[in-house]
GUBA-421108 format. One record per residue (C-alpha): x, z, y; residue number from 1. Coordinates in Angstrom, 3 decimals, always signed. Layout:
REC       px       pz       py   k
REC        X        Z        Y NUM
...
This chain:
REC       px       pz       py   k
REC   +0.000   +0.000   +0.000   1
REC   +2.848   +0.870   +2.385   2
REC   +4.526   -2.446   +1.550   3
REC   +1.303   -4.265   +2.433   4
REC   +0.951   -2.409   +5.757   5
REC   +4.510   -3.346   +6.732   6
REC   +4.126   -6.892   +5.441   7
REC   +1.108   -7.809   +7.610   8
REC   +2.813   -7.171  +11.021   9
REC   +5.959   -8.871   +9.768  10
REC   +3.962  -11.944   +8.729  11
REC   +2.262  -12.115  +12.115  12
REC   +5.617  -11.924  +13.926  13
REC   +7.066  -14.656  +11.744  14
REC   +4.021  -16.823  +12.362  15
REC   +4.274  -16.331  +16.128  16
REC   +7.983  -17.261  +16.221  17
REC   +7.701  -20.123  +13.778  18
REC   +8.768  -23.509  +15.372  19
REC   +5.897  -25.101  +13.525  20
REC   +3.361  -22.935  +15.330  21
REC   +1.662  -24.869  +18.110  22
REC   -0.218  -23.232  +21.025  23
REC   -3.425  -24.789  +22.223  24
REC   -3.273  -26.560  +25.568  25
REC   -4.267  -25.181  +27.931  26
REC   -3.641  -21.605  +26.673  27
REC   -6.724  -19.383  +26.205  28
REC   -7.576  -17.189  +29.124  29
REC   -5.645  -13.915  +28.796  30
REC   -3.205  -15.144  +26.171  31
REC   +0.404  -14.088  +26.673  32
REC   +3.674  -14.546  +24.814  33
REC   +4.381  -12.366  +21.776  34
REC   +0.850  -12.573  +20.463  35
REC   -0.499  -10.371  +23.222  36
REC   -3.929  -10.694  +24.740  37
REC   -4.945   -9.094  +28.050  38
REC   -8.068   -9.385  +30.108  39
REC   -8.852   -7.008  +32.979  40
REC   -7.221   -5.428  +35.994  41
REC   -3.752   -4.094  +35.129  42
REC   -4.359   -4.558  +31.415  43
REC   -0.993   -4.521  +29.588  44
REC   +0.480   -3.951  +33.064  45
REC   +3.855   -2.598  +31.884  46
REC   +4.302   -4.694  +28.733  47
REC   +7.880   -5.891  +28.171  48
REC   +8.706   -6.790  +24.565  49
REC   +5.748   -5.404  +22.677  50
REC   +3.784   -7.844  +20.556  51
REC   +0.371   -8.481  +19.076  52
REC   -1.386   -6.109  +21.440  53
REC   -4.894   -6.729  +22.676  54
REC   -6.122   -5.201  +25.919  55
REC   -9.611   -5.977  +27.220  56
REC  -10.702   -3.948  +30.207  57
REC   -9.364   -2.485  +33.411  58
REC   -6.204   -0.424  +32.850  59
REC   -6.431   -0.878  +29.117  60
REC   -3.023   -0.412  +27.490  61
REC   -1.571   -0.168  +31.034  62
REC   +1.469   +1.947  +30.052  63
REC   +2.617   +0.021  +26.978  64
REC   +5.961   -1.800  +27.148  65
REC   +7.549   -2.183  +23.709  66
REC   +4.759   -1.004  +21.371  67
REC   +3.060   -3.334  +18.922  68
REC   -0.263   -3.972  +17.190  69
REC   -2.484   -1.990  +19.527  70
REC   -6.056   -2.908  +20.375  71
REC   -7.822   -1.561  +23.424  72
REC  -11.293   -2.666  +24.442  73
REC  -12.835   -0.918  +27.422  74
REC  -11.828   +0.383  +30.803  75
REC   -8.804   +2.672  +30.593  76
REC   -8.752   +2.421  +26.801  77
REC   -5.296   +3.508  +25.550  78
REC   -4.245   +3.753  +29.198  79
REC   -1.215   +6.025  +28.615  80
REC   -0.290   +4.713  +25.170  81
REC   +3.299   +3.824  +24.366  82
REC   +3.028   +3.944  +20.541  83
REC   +2.132   +1.436  +17.818  84
REC   -0.974   +0.497  +15.895  85
REC   -3.732   +2.302  +17.700  86
REC   -7.247   +0.932  +18.110  87
REC   -9.528   +2.034  +20.939  88
REC  -12.924   +0.511  +21.625  89
REC  -14.884   +2.066  +24.459  90
REC  -14.398   +3.279  +27.984  91
REC  -11.657   +5.901  +28.128  92
REC  -11.094   +5.715  +24.385  93
REC   -7.711   +7.212  +23.514  94
REC   -7.058   +7.321  +27.274  95
REC   -4.350  +10.013  +27.127  96
REC   -2.610   +8.892  +23.952  97
REC   +1.123   +8.520  +24.454  98
REC   +3.019   +8.570  +21.145  99
REC   +0.214   +9.092  +18.605 100
REC   -0.028   +6.315  +16.038 101
REC   -2.557   +4.829  +13.644 102
REC   -5.502   +6.224  +15.570 103
REC   -8.910   +4.533  +15.694 104
REC  -11.390   +5.356  +18.431 105
REC  -14.781   +3.689  +18.839 106
REC  -17.070   +4.923  +21.615 107
REC  -16.998   +6.113  +25.170 108
REC  -14.228   +8.640  +25.850 109
REC  -13.489   +8.964  +22.183 110
REC  -10.186  +10.775  +21.532 111
REC   -9.866  +10.956  +25.307 112
REC   -7.320  +13.790  +25.354 113
REC   -5.271  +12.715  +22.357 114
REC   -1.567  +12.531  +23.255 115
REC   +0.505  +12.833  +20.083 116
REC   -2.068  +13.077  +17.311 117
REC   -1.884  +10.407  +14.623 118
REC   -4.047   +8.991  +11.845 119
REC   -7.244  +10.086  +13.591 120
REC  -10.521   +8.164  +13.367 121
REC  -13.322   +8.811  +15.813 122
REC  -16.597   +6.894  +16.137 123
REC  -19.201   +8.040  +18.648 124
REC  -19.408   +8.983  +22.273 125
REC  -16.823  +11.691  +23.087 126
REC  -15.936  +12.181  +19.436 127
REC  -12.662  +14.128  +19.103 128
REC  -12.833  +14.295  +22.894 129
REC  -10.362  +17.185  +23.322 130
REC   -7.982  +16.381  +20.469 131
REC   -4.375  +16.348  +21.637 132
REC   -1.952  +16.689  +18.730 133
REC   -4.274  +17.052  +15.738 134
REC   -3.696  +14.578  +12.913 135
REC   -5.699  +13.013  +10.101 136
REC   -9.076  +13.880  +11.604 137
REC  -12.229  +11.797  +11.114 138
REC  -15.142  +12.186  +13.520 139
REC  -18.305  +10.083  +13.359 140
REC  -21.141  +10.924  +15.745 141
REC  -21.843  +11.998  +19.289 142
REC  -19.336  +14.711  +20.290 143
REC  -18.241  +15.124  +16.684 144
REC  -15.109  +17.349  +16.612 145
REC  -15.492  +17.391  +20.398 146
REC  -13.309  +20.474  +21.032 147
REC  -10.605  +19.812  +18.452 148
REC   -7.098  +20.118  +19.919 149
REC   -4.530  +20.704  +17.182 150
REC   -6.661  +20.958  +14.070 151
REC   -5.818  +18.487  +11.333 152
REC   -7.424  +16.884   +8.290 153
REC  -10.945  +17.602   +9.520 154
REC  -13.905  +15.329   +8.764 155
REC  -17.046  +15.403  +10.887 156
REC  -20.001  +13.037  +10.492 157
REC  -23.045  +13.741  +12.638 158
REC  -23.898  +14.551  +16.225 159
REC  -21.828  +17.538  +17.380 160
REC  -20.547  +18.142  +13.877 161
REC  -17.551  +20.523  +14.106 162
REC  -18.221  +20.460  +17.864 163
REC  -16.322  +23.677  +18.692 164
REC  -13.463  +23.252  +16.248 165
REC  -10.123  +23.405  +18.031 166
REC   -7.419  +24.581  +15.626 167
REC   -9.287  +24.733  +12.309 168
REC   -7.923  +22.562   +9.530 169
REC   -9.244  +20.710   +6.497 170
REC  -12.909  +21.217   +7.361 171
REC  -15.646  +18.768   +6.376 172
REC  -18.932  +18.630   +8.273 173
REC  -21.642  +16.087   +7.543 174
REC  -24.893  +16.378   +9.455 175
REC  -26.223  +17.116  +12.881 176
REC  -24.499  +20.253  +14.294 177
REC  -22.825  +20.978  +10.974 178
REC  -20.045  +23.537  +11.505 179
REC  -20.869  +23.260  +15.191 180
REC  -19.506  +26.711  +16.115 181
REC  -16.384  +26.611  +13.970 182
REC  -13.269  +27.111  +16.101 183
REC  -10.339  +28.068  +13.918 184
REC  -11.850  +28.322  +10.434 185
REC  -10.174  +26.338   +7.662 186
REC  -11.202  +24.639   +4.419 187
REC  -14.920  +24.734   +5.156 188
REC  -17.423  +22.138   +3.925 189
REC  -20.818  +21.730   +5.541 190
REC  -23.336  +19.044   +4.573 191
REC  -26.714  +19.153   +6.311 192
REC  -28.173  +19.666   +9.733 193
REC  -27.028  +23.005  +11.143 194
REC  -25.026  +23.846   +8.025 195
REC  -22.397  +26.507   +8.835 196
REC  -23.533  +26.128  +12.429 197
REC  -21.820  +29.279  +13.768 198
REC  -18.946  +29.530  +11.321 199
REC  -15.550  +30.839  +12.409 200
REC  -14.169  +31.716   +8.988 201
REC  -12.419  +30.005   +6.067 202
REC  -13.250  +28.534   +2.673 203
REC  -17.025  +28.242   +3.024 204
REC  -19.188  +25.485   +1.550 205
REC  -22.703  +24.749   +2.795 206
REC  -24.871  +21.935   +1.431 207
REC  -28.342  +21.689   +2.939 208
REC  -30.158  +21.989   +6.220 209
REC  -29.347  +25.324   +7.902 210
REC  -27.272  +26.440   +4.931 211
REC  -24.956  +29.279   +6.034 212
REC  -26.083  +28.502   +9.568 213
REC  -25.449  +32.040  +10.874 214
REC  -22.150  +32.613   +9.122 215
REC  -19.446  +33.772  +11.500 216
REC  -16.577  +35.515   +9.736 217
REC  -17.703  +35.513   +6.102 218
REC  -15.248  +33.712   +3.814 219
REC  -15.423  +32.065   +0.432 220
REC  -19.183  +31.479   +0.580 221
REC  -21.038  +28.570   -1.030 222
REC  -24.560  +27.702   +0.021 223
REC  -26.455  +24.764   -1.514 224
REC  -30.025  +24.101   -0.419 225
REC  -32.080  +24.288   +2.733 226
REC  -31.700  +27.743   +4.260 227
REC  -29.264  +28.921   +1.605 228
REC  -27.332  +31.908   +2.993 229
REC  -28.718  +30.863   +6.376 230
REC  -28.426  +34.335   +7.978 231
REC  -25.115  +35.312   +6.439 232
REC  -22.721  +36.458   +9.127 233
REC  -19.801  +38.432   +7.697 234
REC  -20.522  +38.521   +3.972 235
REC  -17.892  +36.867   +1.795 236
REC  -17.540  +35.279   -1.640 237
REC  -21.266  +34.586   -1.947 238
REC  -22.740  +31.616   -3.816 239
REC  -26.271  +30.404   -3.133 240
REC  -27.739  +27.390   -4.896 241
REC  -31.338  +26.605   -4.019 242
REC  -33.633  +26.485   -1.021 243
REC  -33.732  +29.887   +0.743 244
REC  -31.347  +31.380   -1.795 245
REC  -29.647  +34.457   -0.252 246
REC  -31.331  +33.390   +2.977 247
REC  -31.280  +36.815   +4.638 248
REC  -27.883  +37.965   +3.465 249
REC  -25.827  +39.221   +6.392 250
REC  -22.934  +41.316   +5.145 251
REC  -23.342  +41.358   +1.358 252
REC  -20.360  +40.081   -0.620 253
REC  -19.723  +38.559   -4.035 254
REC  -23.369  +37.624   -4.638 255
REC  -24.507  +34.598   -6.643 256
REC  -28.002  +33.140   -6.322 257
REC  -29.310  +30.024   -8.063 258
REC  -32.924  +28.975   -7.595 259
REC  -35.601  +28.801   -4.941 260
REC  -35.732  +32.095   -2.975 261
REC  -33.252  +33.735   -5.322 262
REC  -31.899  +36.911   -3.657 263
REC  -33.944  +35.850   -0.629 264
REC  -34.068  +39.287   +1.022 265
REC  -30.581  +40.522   +0.216 266
REC  -28.856  +41.789   +3.345 267
REC  -25.872  +43.989   +2.518 268
REC  -26.049  +44.255   -1.273 269
REC  -22.873  +43.307   -3.124 270
REC  -22.039  +41.838   -6.499 271
REC  -25.532  +40.580   -7.352 272
REC  -26.241  +37.506   -9.511 273
REC  -29.639  +35.812   -9.502 274
REC  -30.446  +32.716  -11.533 275
REC  -34.012  +31.444  -11.354 276
REC  -36.858  +30.973   -8.914 277
REC  -37.693  +34.269   -7.164 278
REC  -34.962  +36.072   -9.107 279
REC  -34.024  +39.248   -7.175 280
REC  -36.142  +37.834   -4.350 281
REC  -36.785  +41.155   -2.584 282
REC  -33.480  +42.898   -3.194 283
REC  -32.005  +44.123   +0.086 284
REC  -29.133  +46.544   -0.466 285
REC  -29.095  +46.765   -4.261 286
REC  -25.687  +46.085   -5.746 287
REC  -24.252  +44.709   -8.983 288
REC  -27.594  +43.423  -10.287 289
REC  -27.869  +40.411  -12.587 290
REC  -31.131  +38.486  -12.901 291
REC  -31.576  +35.331  -14.954 292
REC  -35.038  +33.846  -15.235 293
REC  -38.009  +33.107  -13.046 294
REC  -39.103  +36.245  -11.152 295
REC  -36.513  +38.381  -12.929 296
REC  -35.975  +41.581  -10.897 297
REC  -38.187  +39.944   -8.278 298
REC  -39.311  +43.121   -6.505 299
REC  -36.043  +45.016   -6.752 300
REC  -35.072  +46.413   -3.348 301
REC  -32.295  +48.987   -3.605 302
REC  -31.895  +49.341   -7.359 303
REC  -28.351  +48.703   -8.574 304
REC  -26.507  +47.839  -11.767 305
REC  -29.575  +46.258  -13.384 306
REC  -29.448  +43.256  -15.724 307
REC  -32.510  +41.121  -16.408 308
REC  -32.632  +37.940  -18.483 309
REC  -35.977  +36.257  -19.066 310
REC  -39.216  +35.379  -17.304 311
REC  -40.522  +38.431  -15.413 312
REC  -37.818  +40.643  -16.860 313
REC  -37.681  +43.857  -14.779 314
REC  -40.060  +42.063  -12.426 315
REC  -41.496  +45.203  -10.766 316
REC  -38.309  +47.236  -10.577 317
REC  -37.747  +48.558   -7.070 318
REC  -35.192  +51.362   -7.035 319
REC  -34.452  +51.855  -10.724 320
REC  -30.772  +51.674  -11.644 321
REC  -28.700  +50.701  -14.655 322
REC  -31.523  +49.050  -16.566 323
REC  -31.008  +46.147  -18.973 324
REC  -33.823  +43.792  -19.942 325
REC  -33.462  +40.704  -22.107 326
REC  -36.574  +38.730  -22.984 327
REC  -39.728  +37.485  -21.319 328
REC  -41.624  +40.378  -19.707 329
REC  -39.048  +42.880  -20.896 330
REC  -39.356  +46.039  -18.756 331
REC  -41.724  +43.993  -16.591 332
REC  -43.524  +46.969  -15.012 333
REC  -40.566  +49.294  -14.599 334
REC  -40.372  +50.570  -11.022 335
REC  -38.031  +53.553  -10.739 336
REC  -37.016  +54.164  -14.337 337
REC  -33.273  +54.305  -14.894 338
REC  -30.921  +53.505  -17.751 339
REC  -33.559  +51.775  -19.880 340
REC  -32.579  +48.991  -22.290 341
REC  -35.083  +46.448  -23.596 342
REC  -34.170  +43.483  -25.764 343
REC  -37.017  +41.245  -26.886 344
REC  -40.124  +39.631  -25.439 345
REC  -42.508  +42.306  -24.057 346
REC  -40.062  +45.061  -24.995 347
REC  -40.814  +48.206  -22.936 348
REC  -43.171  +46.004  -20.903 349
REC  -45.349  +48.900  -19.703 350
REC  -42.598  +51.393  -18.937 351
REC  -42.847  +52.437  -15.285 352
REC  -40.793  +55.554  -14.579 353
REC  -39.458  +56.436  -18.023 354
REC  -35.694  +56.860  -18.298 355
REC  -33.054  +56.272  -20.952 356
REC  -35.352  +54.423  -23.338 357
REC  -34.030  +51.803  -25.765 358
REC  -36.179  +49.084  -27.337 359
REC  -34.958  +46.329  -29.618 360
REC  -37.404  +43.739  -30.927 361
REC  -40.594  +41.895  -30.041 362
REC  -43.000  +44.296  -28.276 363
REC  -40.715  +47.193  -29.147 364
REC  -41.783  +50.242  -27.132 365
REC  -44.746  +48.317  -25.704 366
REC  -46.884  +51.471  -25.259 367
REC  -44.140  +53.577  -23.683 368
REC  -44.873  +54.400  -20.029 369
REC  -43.254  +57.489  -18.544 370
REC  -41.443  +59.107  -21.461 371
REC  -37.679  +59.414  -21.672 372
REC  -35.013  +59.142  -24.331 373
REC  -37.047  +57.118  -26.820 374
REC  -35.610  +54.607  -29.282 375
REC  -37.692  +51.749  -30.711 376
REC  -35.952  +49.471  -33.225 377
REC  -37.814  +46.593  -34.817 378
REC  -40.590  +44.182  -34.013 379
REC  -43.814  +45.878  -32.826 380
REC  -42.472  +49.413  -33.020 381
REC  -44.775  +50.028  -30.052 382
REC  -44.642  +53.843  -29.834 383
REC  -47.045  +55.960  -27.778 384
REC  -47.596  +56.538  -24.068 385
REC  -45.833  +59.511  -22.502 386
REC  -43.769  +60.507  -25.528 387
REC  -40.137  +61.525  -25.136 388
REC  -37.111  +61.706  -27.416 389
REC  -38.824  +59.875  -30.266 390
REC  -37.180  +57.341  -32.560 391
REC  -38.944  +54.560  -34.466 392
REC  -37.144  +52.307  -36.939 393
REC  -39.077  +49.568  -38.694 394
REC  -39.342  +49.550  -42.538 395
REC  -38.037  +53.096  -43.102 396
REC  -41.499  +54.388  -43.908 397
REC  -42.202  +51.466  -46.240 398
REC  -38.975  +51.237  -48.247 399
REC  -38.247  +53.455  -51.251 400
REC  -34.567  +54.096  -52.006 401
REC  -33.786  +55.949  -55.222 402
REC  -31.039  +56.193  -57.789 403
REC  -27.673  +57.784  -58.324 404
REC  -26.156  +56.302  -55.173 405
REC  -28.700  +57.742  -52.741 406
REC  -28.076  +60.680  -50.431 407
REC  -29.838  +62.653  -47.730 408
REC  -29.624  +61.300  -44.178 409
REC  -28.575  +63.985  -41.700 410
REC  -28.551  +64.307  -37.909 411
REC  -26.150  +66.338  -35.793 412
REC  -28.537  +68.041  -33.364 413
REC  -25.744  +68.603  -30.855 414
REC  -24.436  +65.031  -30.661 415
REC  -27.275  +63.027  -32.261 416
REC  -24.845  +61.517  -34.795 417
REC  -26.490  +60.084  -37.921 418
REC  -24.821  +60.462  -41.294 419
REC  -25.268  +61.798  -44.800 420
REC  -24.452  +65.032  -46.570 421
REC  -20.875  +65.446  -47.767 422
REC  -19.796  +67.955  -50.387 423
REC  -16.479  +66.596  -51.599 424
REC  -13.462  +68.893  -51.687 425
REC  -11.794  +66.246  -49.459 426
REC  -13.780  +67.483  -46.490 427
REC  -13.474  +71.247  -47.078 428
REC  -11.023  +74.072  -46.501 429
REC  -10.944  +77.859  -46.903 430
REC  -13.078  +77.599  -50.030 431
REC  -14.107  +81.068  -51.290 432
REC  -16.624  +82.495  -53.715 433
REC  -19.952  +83.331  -52.070 434
REC  -20.305  +86.657  -53.915 435
REC  -22.562  +89.060  -52.009 436
REC  -23.054  +86.780  -48.952 437
REC  -26.156  +85.315  -50.556 438
REC  -27.890  +88.705  -50.709 439
REC  -29.186  +88.016  -47.179 440
REC  -31.891  +85.958  -48.901 441
REC  -33.658  +89.116  -49.946 442
REC  -34.330  +89.902  -46.289 443
REC  -35.866  +86.498  -45.493 444
REC  -39.606  +86.199  -45.081 445
REC  -41.156  +83.000  -46.441 446
REC  -44.346  +82.002  -44.607 447
REC  -47.042  +79.364  -44.523 448
REC  -47.695  +77.554  -41.231 449
REC  -48.957  +74.424  -39.500 450
REC  -47.047  +72.374  -36.903 451
REC  -48.534  +71.959  -33.434 452
REC  -50.579  +68.805  -32.944 453
REC  -47.963  +67.067  -30.819 454
REC  -45.621  +67.397  -33.803 455
REC  -48.096  +66.787  -36.635 456
REC  -51.482  +65.423  -35.558 457
REC  -52.895  +66.264  -39.040 458
REC  -51.513  +69.827  -38.980 459
REC  -50.925  +69.873  -42.733 460
REC  -50.225  +73.230  -44.404 461
REC  -46.474  +73.850  -44.683 462
REC  -44.327  +76.335  -46.619 463
REC  -41.000  +77.562  -45.344 464
REC  -39.234  +79.883  -42.935 465
REC  -39.271  +80.600  -39.184 466
REC  -35.823  +79.698  -37.818 467
REC  -35.755  +82.530  -35.257 468
REC  -36.490  +85.083  -38.007 469
REC  -33.765  +83.569  -40.183 470
REC  -31.258  +83.796  -37.312 471
REC  -31.869  +87.557  -37.080 472
REC  -30.964  +87.934  -40.748 473
REC  -28.009  +85.505  -40.788 474
REC  -27.129  +83.440  -37.658 475
REC  -25.165  +81.032  -39.836 476
REC  -28.399  +79.863  -41.428 477
REC  -29.944  +78.740  -38.095 478
REC  -29.416  +75.248  -36.617 479
REC  -29.196  +74.935  -32.839 480
REC  -29.652  +71.883  -30.598 481
REC  -27.355  +70.648  -27.828 482
REC  -28.848  +73.239  -25.430 483
REC  -28.123  +76.082  -27.823 484
REC  -31.789  +76.628  -28.667 485
REC  -32.661  +77.506  -32.264 486
REC  -34.146  +74.393  -33.844 487
REC  -34.217  +74.628  -37.652 488
REC  -32.953  +76.289  -40.827 489
REC  -30.055  +75.177  -43.036 490
REC  -32.242  +74.824  -46.096 491
REC  -29.395  +73.304  -48.090 492
REC  -27.403  +76.473  -47.472 493
REC  -30.427  +78.533  -48.502 494
REC  -30.590  +76.534  -51.721 495
REC  -26.896  +77.197  -52.381 496
REC  -27.438  +80.895  -51.753 497
REC  -30.397  +80.864  -54.128 498
REC  -28.177  +79.248  -56.736 499
REC  -25.565  +81.960  -56.223 500
REC  -28.154  +84.679  -56.633 501
REC  -29.536  +82.922  -59.681 502
REC  -26.075  +82.709  -61.240 503
REC  -25.443  +86.371  -60.476 504
REC  -28.722  +87.344  -62.109 505
REC  -28.044  +84.950  -64.957 506
REC  -24.698  +86.667  -65.524 507
REC  -26.424  +90.018  -65.604 508
REC  -28.919  +88.696  -68.127 509
REC  -26.095  +87.335  -70.255 510
REC  -24.354  +90.725  -70.127 511
REC  -27.577  +92.503  -71.045 512
REC  -28.202  +90.052  -73.843 513
REC  -24.666  +90.651  -75.163 514
REC  -25.203  +94.420  -75.013 515
REC  -28.520  +94.098  -76.758 516
REC  -26.971  +91.862  -79.420 517
REC  -24.214  +94.394  -79.917 518
REC  -26.705  +97.201  -80.139 519
REC  -28.837  +95.194  -82.512 520
REC  -25.794  +94.613  -84.713 521
REC  -25.085  +98.326  -84.773 522
REC  -28.710  +99.075  -85.544 523
REC  -28.730  +96.419  -88.257 524
REC  -25.606  +97.879  -89.806 525
REC  -27.019 +101.342  -89.571 526
REC  -30.241 +100.097  -91.060 527
REC  -28.333  +98.441  -93.866 528
REC  -26.389 +101.616  -94.532 529
REC  -29.575 +103.575  -94.318 530
REC  -31.259 +101.251  -96.725 531
REC  -28.338 +101.561  -99.155 532
REC  -28.406 +105.352  -98.878 533
REC  -32.132 +105.345  -99.240 534
REC  -31.829 +103.232 -102.374 535
REC  -29.313 +105.667 -103.808 536
REC  -31.483 +108.515 -102.847 537
REC  -34.485 +106.762 -104.302 538
REC  -32.621 +106.220 -107.501 539
REC  -31.601 +109.870 -107.536 540
REC  -35.158 +110.876 -106.749 541
REC  -36.432 +108.678 -109.457 542
REC  -33.852 +110.203 -111.901 543
REC  -34.782 +113.702 -110.837 544
REC  -38.423 +112.780 -111.089 545
REC  -37.898 +111.509 -114.615 546
REC  -35.950 +114.665 -115.524 547
REC  -38.644 +116.830 -114.056 548
REC  -41.253 +114.878 -115.915 549
REC  -39.395 +115.459 -119.135 550
REC  -38.923 +119.143 -118.354 551
REC  -42.558 +119.417 -117.467 552
REC  -43.593 +117.778 -120.710 553
REC  -41.313 +120.061 -122.632 554
REC  -42.792 +123.037 -120.918 555
REC  -46.224 +121.872 -121.840 556
REC  -45.200 +121.633 -125.445 557
REC  -43.640 +125.018 -125.273 558
REC  -46.888 +126.447 -123.962 559
REC  -48.926 +125.017 -126.883 560
REC  -46.654 +126.079 -129.768 561
REC  -47.078 +129.926 -129.673 562
REC  -50.836 +129.677 -129.606 563
REC  -50.892 +127.778 -132.871 564
REC  -48.750 +130.403 -134.623 565
REC  -50.973 +133.218 -133.480 566
REC  -54.079 +131.593 -134.814 567
REC  -52.545 +131.204 -138.249 568
């Protein structure tokens, strides 16, 4: 390209000096040697050796002497110029230019004050009017870049675009009054009537009528859409994409809004992100909110650290903080509730002021309103209005789990940690025999009772112990909650104590049974000995009896014998 630019003037010079070139006779009016053309009072007045210059108009190119390839059309156009390759069309165009090169000015008084600036293009009455040494500027439109003096690489297209810019660099303004008030701001882009109208800062981008129109010192902002960030003045690093997005932001920083009226009312809130029509529409000073979806967090005003994804998610939230809603209508009616989490369409939809609730699943926690600390896991685990610190998990009530691998689920009432019972030696230390410690059981008082209706609506008859009474007997058997209040009884420990007492009693029974067996053996032996003695005695008795019988018989005989003798 550079070779071509140098080649064209060289070719023209060669053509002009060529012996074969023939001038018309008579010469055209205003034609002069060296390929110069002048028409008008004192046009090309001081020309000496310069060539291929064209001056049409009074005082046009008056000061040139050795410069080449300049074109001036209009009174006083390029009047003070002494440099090469400038083009000025219009009265007073490039009037003050002295050594600036490669400038193009079209319009009355365009680039009037330019002296040393080069590579500038201005089209429109008084465009780049004040520019003196600024380079590489493009101005198209009435008074475009009017006040620029030393600013460079600016582009303005539209009436009074970048009007006040003087030293700002690398700005682009397209549209009527775009970046009109910018003076020294750099790297700004404004497309649309009134875009970045009052800007004086750096690195802003505005696309749309009145986008970032009020911005003064805010930096790093991007506004796309009519009225986007229109009232922003000092807020920085904001991004607005959509008509009226972040329209009322004044000092808020690091906000992102995409969609019609997204973050419309934000004024000083920081770190907000809104994606969707009406998302975070009414937020004013709330900070670090994220809304994705039509009307998400729409009515939030000062609430902070909320996240909403889905149509109408957290729609009614006003001052509630640290809420998370994912799903259409999730936490839709929440107003001041804090630290709620809802994931699923219609999850926690009717919660208004309840805090620290968690719902996961379609319509999870749907009936919850003002309660706190509830957990709803599973589709349509809807819960109940006003309840607090309740947990619902789908399928637990419907699934039977049995077998050798099952265990009891436990809850740490201090921390809320879920787990299961552990009895392995791996987890224990200071293991000792229970001995008499279990005798506290004898002082416990088993009772029958019914739970209050808020605990058990059916109030079924129960059998067990009263924890406060148990604590009086043995504090180690009472379970306390995180507040230190007595909550329940360690029934597993009671069972172990019962086992110990059973084993102790069983040992006593075994000892008694052994003593009885021993005694029975002694008695049996004694009985056997007694029986043997009795048999001997019986035998002796029987022998004595037989002897007595014989003696008795003999005596009877003896009694009869004398009587017989007497009779004879």
